[in-house]
C-alpha positions in Angstrom: 0.2 -0.1 0.1 0.9 3.8 -0.4 1.3 6.0 3.0 0.9 9.6 2.5 1.2 11.8 5.2 -0.9 15.3 5.0 -0.8 18.2 7.2 -4.2 18.6 8.7 -5.3 21.6 9.8 -2.6 21.9 12.3 0.1 23.4 10.1 -0.4 27.2 11.3 -1.1 26.1 14.7 2.9 24.4 14.0 4.7 27.6 13.1 7.5 28.7 13.0 8.2 24.9 12.5 6.3 23.9 10.0 7.6 27.2 8.0 10.4 24.6 6.8 8.7 21.0 7.1 5.3 19.1 7.1 3.9 18.6 10.2 5.4 14.8 9.7 9.3 15.7 10.0 8.6 17.3 13.2 10.8 15.6 16.3 8.8 14.2 19.3 9.5 11.5 21.5 13.1 10.2 19.6 11.6 9.7 16.3 9.7 12.2 13.8 6.3 11.6 13.4 7.2 10.0 9.5 9.8 7.6 11.1 7.3 6.4 13.6 4.2 5.6 11.4 6.9 4.2 8.9 8.3 1.6 11.4 4.4 0.9 12.7 3.2 0.4 9.0 6.7 -1.0 7.9 6.6 1.0 4.6 8.2 4.4 3.4 5.9 7.1 3.4 5.4 10.4 0.8 4.0 13.8 2.0 1.1 16.3 1.0 2.3 19.3 2.1 2.6 23.4 0.6 3.5 23.6 -2.7 6.7 25.6 -1.6 7.8 22.3 0.5 6.5 20.2 -2.5 10.2 20.0 -4.3 12.1 18.6 -1.0 9.2 17.0 0.3 7.4 15.1 -3.2 4.4 13.0 -2.7 4.1 9.8 -4.9 1.0 8.5 -5.9 -0.3 5.4 -6.9 -3.2 4.3 -8.1 -4.2 3.1 -4.2 -3.6 5.2 -1.4 -4.1 5.8 2.1 -3.6 9.1 3.0 -2.7 9.8 7.1 -3.2 13.3 9.1 0.6 13.1 10.8 -0.9 15.2 13.4 -1.9 11.8 14.5 1.4 9.9 16.7 0.7 5.9 15.6 0.4 3.3 18.4 -0.4 -0.2 18.0 -4.2 -0.2 17.2 -4.1 2.9 15.3 -1.5 1.5 12.7 -3.4 -1.8 12.5 -6.5 0.0 11.7 -5.0 2.1 9.0 -2.9 -0.4 7.4 -6.5 -2.5 7.3 -8.2 0.3 5.6 -10.0 -0.9 2.4 -11.6 1.5 -0.7 -14.2 4.0 0.4 -13.4 3.7 4.1 -12.4 6.4 6.6 -11.5 6.7 9.9 -12.6 9.5 12.3 -11.7 10.5 15.6 -14.9 12.6 16.7 -15.4 15.0 13.9 -11.7 14.7 12.7 -10.0 12.6 9.2 -7.1 10.8 10.8 -6.5 8.4 7.9 -9.1 7.2 4.4 -8.6 4.8 1.3 -8.7 7.1 -2.4 -7.5 6.4 -5.5 -7.0 10.1 -6.4 -5.1 12.4 -3.6 -6.2 15.3 -6.1 -9.7 14.9 -6.2 -11.9 16.6 -3.4 -13.2 13.8 -0.7 -16.6 13.5 0.0 -16.7 11.7 2.9 -20.4 11.1 3.0 -19.6 8.7 0.4 -17.4 6.5 2.7 -17.8 4.0 5.7 -16.5 5.8 8.1 -15.0 4.2 11.6 -14.6 5.8 14.6 -11.2 5.4 16.6 -12.2 5.5 20.0 -8.8 4.7 21.5 -6.5 6.9 23.3 -3.3 8.7 21.0 -1.0 11.1 20.9 -1.7 14.4 18.8 0.2 17.1 18.2 -2.0 20.4 17.7 0.4 23.2 19.0 4.2 24.0 19.3 3.9 23.4 22.9 3.0 19.9 22.7 6.0 19.1 21.4 7.9 19.4 24.8 5.1 19.0 26.9 4.2 15.8 25.2 7.8 14.9 24.9 7.6 12.3 27.8 4.9 10.0 26.5 6.3 10.0 22.8 10.0 9.8 24.2 8.6 6.3 26.4 6.8 5.0 23.8 9.3 5.2 20.9 11.8 3.4 23.2 9.9 0.5 23.4 9.4 0.6 19.8 13.2 1.0 18.7 14.1 -1.0 21.6 11.8 -4.0 21.7 13.6 -7.5 21.0 17.3 -6.1 20.6 19.8 -5.9 22.6 21.6 -2.9 24.3 25.4 -2.2 23.7 26.8 -2.8 28.0 27.2 0.0 29.8 30.9 1.0 30.5 31.7 0.0 34.4 33.0 3.6 34.7 29.3 5.1 34.3 27.2 5.6 37.8 24.1 4.0 36.6 20.4 3.6 38.5 17.4 1.4 36.7 19.8 -0.2 33.8 17.4 -2.6 32.6 15.5 0.8 30.7 18.8 2.2 29.5 19.6 1.5 25.7 22.9 2.1 24.1 23.5 2.1 20.4 26.4 0.8 18.7 29.3 3.3 18.4 28.3 5.3 21.4 30.6 6.9 24.2 30.2 7.6 27.4 32.7 7.5 30.5 32.3 8.7 34.3 28.8 10.0 33.8 25.5 9.2 35.8 22.6 8.0 34.5 18.9 7.7 36.6 16.4 5.9 34.2 14.2 5.4 37.3 12.0 8.6 36.4 12.0 7.3 32.5 14.2 5.3 29.9 17.6 6.7 28.6 18.1 6.2 24.8 21.5 6.9 23.8 22.0 6.9 20.0 24.8 5.3 17.6 27.9 7.3 17.3 26.7 9.7 20.3 29.0 10.9 23.0 28.0 11.6 26.8 31.0 13.6 28.0 32.6 13.2 31.2 30.5 14.5 34.6 27.4 14.7 33.1 24.3 14.0 34.8 20.8 12.7 33.0 17.8 12.1 34.5 15.4 10.0 32.0 13.0 10.1 30.0 15.8 11.2 27.8 17.1 10.4 24.2 20.8 11.5 22.9 19.9 10.9 18.9 23.0 9.4 16.5 26.1 11.3 16.4 24.4 14.3 19.2 26.8 15.2 22.3 26.5 16.3 25.8 28.6 18.4 26.8 31.0 17.9 29.8 29.6 18.6 33.4 25.6 19.3 31.7 22.7 18.5 33.6 19.9 17.3 31.9 16.2 16.4 33.1 13.3 14.3 31.2 11.5 14.9 29.3 14.4 15.7 26.7 15.2 14.8 23.4 18.7 16.1 21.8 18.3 15.4 18.3 20.8 14.1 15.6 24.0 15.7 15.2 22.8 18.6 18.2 25.0 19.5 21.0 23.9 20.3 24.0 25.8 21.2 27.6 25.1 23.2 31.0 21.3 22.9 31.9 18.5 21.3 29.8 14.9 20.3 31.0 12.2 19.3 29.1 13.1 20.6 25.6 13.2 19.2 22.3 16.1 19.4 19.8 15.0 18.5 16.4 18.3 18.3 14.3 21.8 20.1 14.0 21.7 22.3 16.6 23.9 23.7 19.3 23.0 24.6 22.9 26.7 23.5 24.1 27.4 25.9 27.2 26.3 26.9 30.1 22.9 28.4 31.0 19.4 27.0 30.7 17.4 25.8 28.5 13.4 24.9 29.7 10.3 23.5 28.3 11.5 24.4 24.9 11.5 23.6 21.3 14.7 24.2 19.4 14.1 23.4 15.0 17.4 22.9 12.7 20.1 24.6 12.5 19.8 27.2 15.8 22.4 28.0 17.8 22.6 29.2 21.3 25.4 31.4 22.6 27.2 30.8 25.7 25.9 31.7 29.1 22.0 32.7 27.4 18.9 31.9 29.0 15.6 31.6 28.7 12.3 31.6 31.4 10.2 29.5 31.5 8.2 30.6 34.4 6.5 33.8 34.7 7.3 35.8 38.1 3.7 35.7 39.2 3.0 32.3 38.3 0.3 32.7 35.5 -0.6 31.1 32.4 1.9 31.7 29.4 1.1 32.7 26.5 2.6 32.6 23.4 2.6 34.0 19.7 0.1 32.5 17.2 0.6 33.2 13.3 -3.1 31.7 12.9 -4.5 34.9 14.9 -1.7 37.0 14.8 -1.6 37.5 18.2 -1.2 36.0 21.3 -3.0 32.6 22.4 -3.4 30.9 26.0 -1.1 27.6 26.1 -2.9 26.5 29.3 0.5 26.0 30.5 2.1 27.0 33.1 5.8 26.2 32.3 6.9 27.5 28.8 9.9 28.5 27.5 11.5 29.2 24.1 10.3 28.1 20.4 12.8 28.6 17.7 12.5 28.3 14.4 15.0 26.7 12.1 18.4 28.6 11.4 18.0 31.1 14.0 20.7 31.9 16.2 21.4 34.2 19.6 24.7 35.5 20.8 26.3 35.3 24.1 24.5 35.8 27.4 21.0 36.4 25.5 17.9 36.2 27.9 14.7 35.0 26.4 11.3 35.9 28.4 9.0 32.9 29.4 7.1 32.0 26.0 9.0 33.5 23.2 8.5 32.7 19.8 11.5 33.3 17.2 11.0 32.6 13.5 13.4 31.4 10.7 16.4 32.5 10.1 16.8 35.3 13.1 20.1 36.5 14.7 19.6 38.0 18.6 21.8 39.5 20.4 22.6 42.6 22.7 21.5 43.3 26.7 18.0 43.1 27.7 15.1 40.6 26.9 14.1 40.8 23.3 10.7 41.1 23.0 8.4 37.9 22.7 7.8 37.7 19.3 10.5 37.6 17.0 9.4 37.4 13.3 12.0 35.9 10.8 14.5 37.3 9.4 15.1 39.2 12.4 18.6 40.7 13.3 19.3 42.8 16.3 17.8 42.4 20.3 15.9 44.4 22.7 16.8 47.0 20.9 15.2 46.9 17.9 15.3 44.8 14.8 15.8 45.1 11.1 15.9 43.0 8.4 18.2 39.9 7.8 18.5 39.9 4.6 18.5 36.8 2.6 21.8 37.2 1.1 23.6 37.3 4.1 21.7 34.9 5.7 21.9 32.1 3.2 26.2 33.0 3.7 26.2 31.9 7.1 23.7 29.0 6.5 26.4 27.9 3.9 29.3 27.7 6.4 27.4 26.1 9.1 25.7 23.1 7.2 29.2 22.6 5.5 30.6 22.3 9.1 28.3 19.3 8.8 29.3 18.0 5.4 25.7 19.2 4.6 24.9 21.2 1.4 23.1 24.2 1.4 21.2 23.7 -1.8 18.8 25.8 -4.4 16.0 23.8 -3.0 16.7 25.2 0.6 17.1 28.7 -0.8 13.9 28.5 -2.4 11.8 27.5 0.7 14.0 30.2 2.9 13.2 32.7 0.5 9.7 32.2 0.2 9.8 31.9 4.0 11.3 35.4 3.8 8.1 36.6 1.7 5.7 35.4 3.8 6.9 37.2 6.7 7.9 40.1 5.1 5.2 42.2 7.0 7.1 41.6 10.1 10.2 42.5 9.3 11.9 46.2 9.3 14.1 46.9 5.9 
């Protein structure tokens, strides 16, 4: 069967992360949503997403296709229902479509002609940016079981101080010596060729993905995910780094999400709790205002390619768009639009020519090419966000 993941109605609620990727390629837990579905279904997937993203994330359509709402995270029950779909059948949860069988992905679907199958079980769903960190605990535990089932971990080095070793899994090529791993509060997964340096103290649930690094004497609380080729140091709590991002120095990152190719300068900190302990509001790209999160703890949401200089201070509930560069003293505002250059004293436009020069250098350090495809996507974001950018 041909499986296609579509963005659904949540794409705008997941900006700035979906400026540069489909919903399916958001990382929550250990794996991206796409990787989860592919493991459960035993099949590759493609994507139906925004037109400007479709060159990088193309859709493959065959005669028979199952369309899957990428905001739903798979589990045993849901994946079995999806893989069993037949012609003219659709799965709904309440009034929202979860998946459906179609022979024409371009045609508007009339679900009145479908046999509706109700999905009434529990499953994780990503509907808001803050769900990525607030549901990371549950997603990480599910992914740990999925990835490690029937497999044997590499041995835990003798120098490691460990609690609950049965819920620690180490992949081949990982390096760790003279560290403390406490998996009594949740599983700990250490990916292929990852490294945890001496003196680090880690409390699960925690995932260090392939080729990720934890710097010396880091303090990491669950539920935290360090994506592939990312680096963390200092103090980190309940945060998700998608991949290729650095928070390698002292400073605090909590209840936060960083996209790809982000960099947090030395001794930078984010607040994750308001002084008056009130509910945190986050910038909404849908309403162009600040929306209630229902959370008391909420930190920094930073889109791809954004960076901050040393000693940057982020207020509680700050949203930073794509390819912004933030520096200087004081607290920058709670919403920093894409391609902004500056800080608390004000912002100007971070023009794409300059931004692309930096991106090429940054990506080349990790042996990744900054392609024309990437440039087109970022140019589109620049044009889309232009109204917020001071020229």
